[in-house]
DSSP file (Angstrom, degrees, kcal/mol; ACC not computed):
  #  RESIDUE AA STRUCTURE BP1 BP2  ACC     N-H-->O    O-->H-N    N-H-->O    O-->H-N    TCO  KAPPA ALPHA  PHI   PSI    X-CA   Y-CA   Z-CA
    1    1 A M              0   0    0      0, 0.0     2,-0.2     0, 0.0    26,-0.2   0.000 360.0 360.0 360.0 134.7   16.0  -21.3   -2.9
    2    2 A K        -     0   0    0     24,-0.1     2,-0.4    25,-0.1    24,-0.2  -0.518 360.0-156.4 -78.3 145.2   16.2  -17.8   -1.6
    3    3 A Q  E     -A   25   0A   0     22,-1.6    22,-3.2    -2,-0.2     2,-0.4  -0.927   5.2-154.7-116.5 147.8   16.1  -17.1    2.2
    4    4 A V  E     -A   24   0A   0     -2,-0.4     2,-0.4    20,-0.2    20,-0.2  -0.980  10.3-176.9-125.8 136.3   15.0  -13.8    3.6
    5    5 A F  E     -A   23   0A   0     18,-2.8    18,-3.3    -2,-0.4     2,-0.4  -0.999  10.0-155.9-131.5 132.8   16.0  -12.3    7.0
    6    6 A Y  E     -A   22   0A   0     -2,-0.4     2,-0.3    44,-0.4    16,-0.2  -0.899  13.6-179.9-110.4 137.4   14.7   -9.0    8.4
    7    7 A E  E     -A   21   0A   0     14,-2.3    14,-2.6    -2,-0.4     2,-0.3  -0.912  31.6 -99.3-132.0 162.8   16.6   -6.9   10.9
    8    8 A V  E     -A   20   0A   0     -2,-0.3     2,-0.6    12,-0.2    12,-0.2  -0.618  26.1-150.3 -82.5 133.8   15.9   -3.7   12.8
    9    9 A L  E     -A   19   0A   0     10,-2.5    10,-2.5    -2,-0.3     2,-0.6  -0.924  11.3-146.8-100.6 124.4   17.5   -0.5   11.5
   10   10 A A  E     -A   18   0A   0     -2,-0.6     2,-0.4     8,-0.2     8,-0.2  -0.827  11.3-158.4 -93.1 123.0   18.1    2.0   14.3
   11   11 A L  E     +A   17   0A   0      6,-3.0     6,-1.4    -2,-0.6    -2,-0.0  -0.817  16.7 174.3-100.3 139.5   17.8    5.6   13.1
   12   12 A R        +     0   0    0     -2,-0.4     4,-0.2     1,-0.3    -1,-0.1   0.628  43.6  93.6-118.3 -20.9   19.5    8.4   15.1
   13   13 A Q  S    S-     0   0    0      1,-0.1    -1,-0.3     2,-0.1    74,-0.0  -0.991  95.7  -3.4-135.6 142.4   19.0   11.6   13.1
   14   14 A P  S    S-     0   0    0      0, 0.0     2,-0.3     0, 0.0    -1,-0.1  -0.974 139.9 -14.6 -77.9 -17.8   17.1   13.8   13.1
   15   15 A R  S    S-     0   0    0     71,-0.0    -2,-0.1     0, 0.0     2,-0.1  -0.958  81.2 -87.2-139.0 160.4   15.2   11.8   15.8
   16   16 A E        +     0   0    0     -2,-0.3     2,-0.3    -4,-0.2    -4,-0.2  -0.419  62.0 132.6 -69.1 139.6   15.3    8.3   17.1
   17   17 A G  E     -A   11   0A   0     -6,-1.4    -6,-3.0    -2,-0.1     2,-0.4  -0.944  42.4-116.4-169.0 179.4   13.2    5.7   15.3
   18   18 A Y  E     +AB  10  40A   0     22,-2.9    21,-3.1    -2,-0.3    22,-1.9  -0.988  23.8 173.3-138.2 142.7   13.4    2.3   13.8
   19   19 A G  E     -A    9   0A   0    -10,-2.5   -10,-2.5    -2,-0.4     2,-0.4  -0.622  29.3-105.2-128.5-170.8   13.0    0.8   10.4
   20   20 A L  E     -AB   8  36A   0     16,-2.5    16,-2.3   -12,-0.2     2,-0.4  -0.962  17.3-160.3-126.7 143.6   13.4   -2.6    8.8
   21   21 A L  E     -AB   7  35A   0    -14,-2.6   -14,-2.3    -2,-0.4     2,-0.5  -0.990  11.1-150.3-120.0 127.8   16.2   -4.0    6.5
   22   22 A A  E     -AB   6  34A   0     12,-3.4    11,-3.4    -2,-0.4    12,-1.3  -0.873  10.5-167.2 -99.5 125.2   15.5   -7.1    4.4
   23   23 A L  E     -AB   5  32A   0    -18,-3.3   -18,-2.8    -2,-0.5     2,-0.4  -0.932   4.4-159.7-110.7 135.5   18.4   -9.3    3.6
   24   24 A E  E     -AB   4  31A   0      7,-3.0     7,-2.0    -2,-0.4     2,-0.6  -0.946   5.4-149.7-119.9 134.2   18.1  -11.9    0.9
   25   25 A R  E     +AB   3  30A   0    -22,-3.2   -22,-1.6    -2,-0.4     2,-0.4  -0.905  22.0 168.0-106.9 119.4   20.4  -15.0    0.6
   26   26 A T  E >  S- B   0  29A   0      3,-2.3     3,-1.8    -2,-0.6   -24,-0.1  -0.998  71.0  -9.4-131.3 128.8   20.9  -16.3   -2.9
   27   27 A E  T 3  S-     0   0    0     -2,-0.4    -1,-0.1     1,-0.3     3,-0.1   0.865 130.5 -53.6  52.2  40.7   23.6  -18.9   -3.8
   28   28 A G  T 3  S+     0   0    0      1,-0.2     2,-0.5    -3,-0.0    -1,-0.3   0.480 114.8 112.3  80.4   3.0   25.1  -18.6   -0.3
   29   29 A V  E <   -B   26   0A   0     -3,-1.8    -3,-2.3     2,-0.0     2,-0.4  -0.940  55.6-147.2-116.3 127.7   25.5  -14.8   -0.5
   30   30 A W  E     +B   25   0A   0     -2,-0.5     2,-0.3    -5,-0.2    -5,-0.2  -0.731  24.9 170.2 -89.1 136.9   23.5  -12.3    1.7
   31   31 A R  E     -B   24   0A   0     -7,-2.0    -7,-3.0    -2,-0.4     2,-0.3  -0.992  41.4 -98.2-144.3 151.9   22.7   -9.0    0.2
   32   32 A A  E     +B   23   0A   0     -2,-0.3    -9,-0.2    -9,-0.2     3,-0.1  -0.530  40.8 171.8 -67.5 130.2   20.4   -6.0    1.1
   33   33 A A  E     -     0   0A   0    -11,-3.4     2,-0.3     1,-0.4   -10,-0.2   0.684  58.6 -10.5-114.4 -28.7   17.2   -6.4   -0.8
   34   34 A A  E     -B   22   0A   0    -12,-1.3   -12,-3.4    29,-0.0    -1,-0.4  -0.976  52.2-165.4-166.5 157.0   14.9   -3.7    0.7
   35   35 A A  E     -B   21   0A   0     -2,-0.3     2,-0.4   -14,-0.2   -14,-0.2  -0.989   0.6-169.6-148.1 147.0   14.7   -1.2    3.5
   36   36 A C  E     -B   20   0A   0    -16,-2.3   -16,-2.5    -2,-0.3   -27,-0.2  -0.989  19.7-153.5-137.6 128.9   11.8    0.9    5.0
   37   37 A A  E     +     0   0A   0     -2,-0.4   -18,-0.1     1,-0.3     2,-0.1  -0.968  62.4  24.2-160.7 146.6   12.4    3.6    7.5
   38   38 A P  E     +     0   0A   0      0, 0.0    -1,-0.3     0, 0.0   -19,-0.2   0.640  65.0 149.3 -78.3 152.1   11.1    5.1    9.7
   39   39 A V  E     -     0   0A   0    -21,-3.1     2,-0.3     1,-0.4   -20,-0.2   0.720  66.5 -11.9-110.7 -43.0    8.5    2.5   10.6
   40   40 A T  E     -B   18   0A   0    -22,-1.9   -22,-2.9    43,-0.1    -1,-0.4  -0.972  45.8-130.4-155.2 162.8    8.0    3.1   14.4
   41   41 A E  S    S+     0   0    0     -2,-0.3     2,-0.6   -24,-0.2   -22,-0.1   0.452  90.3  81.9 -93.5  -3.7    9.5    4.9   17.4
   42   42 A R     >  -     0   0    0      1,-0.2     4,-1.8   -24,-0.1     3,-0.4  -0.904  63.1-159.8-111.7 116.7    9.4    1.7   19.4
   43   43 A R  H  > S+     0   0    0     -2,-0.6     4,-2.6     1,-0.2     5,-0.2   0.883  92.4  57.2 -60.4 -40.1   12.3   -0.8   19.0
   44   44 A E  H  > S+     0   0    0      1,-0.2     4,-2.0     2,-0.2    -1,-0.2   0.852 106.5  49.6 -62.6 -34.2   10.3   -3.7   20.4
   45   45 A D  H  > S+     0   0    0     -3,-0.4     4,-2.3     2,-0.2    -1,-0.2   0.902 111.2  48.5 -69.9 -40.6    7.6   -3.2   17.7
   46   46 A A  H  X S+     0   0    0     -4,-1.8     4,-2.6     2,-0.2    -2,-0.2   0.904 112.0  49.7 -64.3 -40.8   10.2   -3.1   14.9
   47   47 A A  H  X S+     0   0    0     -4,-2.6     4,-2.3     2,-0.2    -2,-0.2   0.888 110.7  49.6 -65.5 -39.7   11.8   -6.3   16.3
   48   48 A R  H  X S+     0   0    0     -4,-2.0     4,-2.1    -5,-0.2    -2,-0.2   0.916 113.0  46.9 -64.8 -43.5    8.4   -8.0   16.5
   49   49 A L  H  X S+     0   0    0     -4,-2.3     4,-2.6     2,-0.2    -2,-0.2   0.899 111.7  50.9 -66.4 -40.6    7.6   -7.0   12.9
   50   50 A A  H  X S+     0   0    0     -4,-2.6     4,-2.2     2,-0.2   -44,-0.4   0.911 110.8  49.0 -62.4 -42.6   11.1   -8.1   11.7
   51   51 A A  H  X S+     0   0    0     -4,-2.3     4,-2.7     2,-0.2    -2,-0.2   0.898 112.1  48.5 -64.2 -40.9   10.7  -11.5   13.3
   52   52 A L  H  X S+     0   0    0     -4,-2.1     4,-2.2     2,-0.2    -2,-0.2   0.925 111.5  48.8 -65.7 -45.1    7.2  -12.0   11.8
   53   53 A C  H  X>S+     0   0    0     -4,-2.6     5,-2.4     1,-0.2     4,-0.5   0.889 113.7  47.6 -61.8 -39.5    8.5  -11.0    8.3
   54   54 A T  H ><5S+     0   0    0     -4,-2.2     3,-1.0     3,-0.2    -2,-0.2   0.937 110.9  50.3 -66.2 -47.0   11.4  -13.4    8.7
   55   55 A A  H 3<5S+     0   0    0     -4,-2.7    -2,-0.2     1,-0.3    -1,-0.2   0.866 115.5  42.8 -60.6 -37.0    9.2  -16.3    9.9
   56   56 A L  H 3<5S-     0   0    0     -4,-2.2    -1,-0.3    -5,-0.2    -2,-0.2   0.510 106.0-129.6 -85.9  -5.0    6.8  -15.8    7.0
   57   57 A Q  T <<5 -     0   0    0     -3,-1.0    -3,-0.2    -4,-0.5    -4,-0.1   0.919  32.6-160.3  52.9  47.7    9.7  -15.4    4.6
   58   58 A L      < -     0   0    0     -5,-2.4    -1,-0.2    -6,-0.1     5,-0.1  -0.346  19.7-114.4 -58.7 130.2    8.0  -12.2    3.3
   59   59 A S    >   -     0   0    0      1,-0.1     3,-2.4    -3,-0.1     4,-0.3  -0.501  21.0-127.1 -65.9 133.2    9.3  -11.2   -0.2
   60   60 A P  G >  S+     0   0    0      0, 0.0     3,-1.4     0, 0.0    -1,-0.1   0.749 105.6  71.5 -55.3 -24.4   11.2   -7.9    0.1
   61   61 A I  G 3  S+     0   0    0      1,-0.3     4,-0.2     2,-0.1    -2,-0.0   0.761  98.0  49.9 -64.0 -22.7    9.1   -6.5   -2.7
   62   62 A H  G <> S+     0   0    0     -3,-2.4     4,-2.3     1,-0.2    -1,-0.3   0.441  80.8  98.8 -94.8  -1.2    6.1   -6.4   -0.2
   63   63 A L  H <> S+     0   0    0     -3,-1.4     4,-2.6    -4,-0.3     5,-0.3   0.893  79.5  52.7 -57.4 -44.1    8.0   -4.7    2.6
   64   64 A P  H  > S+     0   0    0      0, 0.0     4,-2.0     0, 0.0    -1,-0.2   0.910 111.9  46.4 -59.9 -40.3    6.6   -1.2    1.8
   65   65 A E  H  > S+     0   0    0     -4,-0.2     4,-2.4    -3,-0.2    -2,-0.2   0.922 113.2  48.6 -66.0 -43.6    3.0   -2.5    1.9
   66   66 A V  H  X S+     0   0    0     -4,-2.3     4,-2.4     1,-0.2    -1,-0.2   0.911 112.8  47.0 -65.1 -43.1    3.5   -4.4    5.1
   67   67 A T  H  X S+     0   0    0     -4,-2.6     4,-2.4    -5,-0.2    -1,-0.2   0.880 111.0  52.1 -68.8 -35.5    5.2   -1.5    6.9
   68   68 A A  H  X S+     0   0    0     -4,-2.0     4,-2.2    -5,-0.3    -2,-0.2   0.924 111.6  46.7 -63.8 -43.6    2.4    0.9    5.8
   69   69 A D  H  X S+     0   0    0     -4,-2.4     4,-2.4     2,-0.2    -2,-0.2   0.906 110.9  52.9 -63.3 -41.0   -0.2   -1.5    7.1
   70   70 A F  H  X S+     0   0    0     -4,-2.4     4,-2.4     1,-0.2    -2,-0.2   0.925 109.7  48.3 -59.4 -45.8    1.7   -1.8   10.4
   71   71 A Q  H  X S+     0   0    0     -4,-2.4     4,-2.5     1,-0.2    -1,-0.2   0.894 110.5  50.8 -64.6 -40.3    1.8    2.0   10.8
   72   72 A Q  H  X S+     0   0    0     -4,-2.2     4,-2.3     1,-0.2    -1,-0.2   0.910 112.3  46.8 -63.4 -41.9   -1.9    2.3   10.1
   73   73 A Q  H  X S+     0   0    0     -4,-2.4     4,-1.8     2,-0.2    -2,-0.2   0.884 112.0  50.5 -67.1 -38.6   -2.8   -0.3   12.7
   74   74 A A  H  X>S+     0   0    0     -4,-2.4     5,-2.6     2,-0.2     6,-0.8   0.909 111.7  48.0 -66.0 -41.4   -0.4    1.2   15.2
   75   75 A L  H ><5S+     0   0    0     -4,-2.5     3,-0.9     1,-0.2    -2,-0.2   0.920 110.8  50.9 -64.1 -42.8   -2.0    4.6   14.7
   76   76 A A  H 3<5S+     0   0    0     -4,-2.3    -1,-0.2     1,-0.3    -2,-0.2   0.843 113.1  45.9 -63.2 -33.4   -5.5    3.2   15.0
   77   77 A A  H 3<5S-     0   0    0     -4,-1.8    -1,-0.3    -5,-0.1    -2,-0.2   0.512 111.6-121.8 -87.2  -5.1   -4.5    1.5   18.3
   78   78 A G  T <<5S+     0   0    0     -3,-0.9    -3,-0.2    -4,-0.6    -2,-0.1   0.737  76.8 123.5  72.3  22.4   -2.8    4.6   19.6
   79   79 A L  S   <S+     0   0    0     -5,-2.6     2,-0.3    -6,-0.2    -4,-0.2   0.654  70.3  19.0 -90.1 -16.7    0.5    2.8   20.0
   80   80 A D  S    S-     0   0    0     -6,-0.8     2,-0.2    -9,-0.1    -2,-0.1  -0.957  73.6-110.7-149.8 162.6    2.7    5.0   17.9
   81   81 A K        -     0   0    0     -2,-0.3   -40,-0.1     1,-0.2    -6,-0.1  -0.486  53.3 -77.2 -88.8 166.2    2.9    8.4   16.3
   82   82 A S    >   -     0   0    0     -2,-0.2     3,-1.4     1,-0.1     4,-0.5  -0.320  39.9-120.2 -57.9 143.9    2.7    9.2   12.7
   83   83 A P  G >  S+     0   0    0      0, 0.0     3,-1.3     0, 0.0     4,-0.3   0.848 115.3  60.3 -56.8 -32.3    5.9    8.3   10.8
   84   84 A D  G >  S+     0   0    0      1,-0.2     3,-1.7     2,-0.2     4,-0.2   0.776  89.8  70.2 -65.8 -25.2    6.1   12.0    9.8
   85   85 A S  G X  S+     0   0    0     -3,-1.4     3,-0.9     1,-0.3    -1,-0.2   0.723  82.7  72.2 -66.8 -18.6    6.2   13.0   13.5
   86   86 A L  G <  S+     0   0    0     -3,-1.3    -1,-0.3    -4,-0.5    -2,-0.2   0.757 105.1  38.8 -65.4 -22.1    9.7   11.5   13.6
   87   87 A Y  G <         0   0    0     -3,-1.7    -1,-0.2    -4,-0.3    -2,-0.2   0.299 360.0 360.0-112.8   8.7   10.9   14.5   11.6
   88   88 A N    <         0   0    0     -3,-0.9    -2,-0.1    -4,-0.2    -1,-0.1   0.374 360.0 360.0-106.0 360.0    8.7   17.3   13.1
């Protein structure tokens, strides 16, 4: 059975932001399975999303959809800037 663990990716250039890295364990070996960045400018939000994805054992194939939904909800709530603003 595969296990999935999500961790926060810290981005430093051109501006600070955070993404997610999905690690998948198969036959006792962990490997990078997917990554999405930037997701948010707030580390605590990225950590909360990573913990939720891990708890739900989200398949890495769905990571782009989940992060896009997260960004839309954050924008609607006024909690974060557009992902494009990280590079402007």
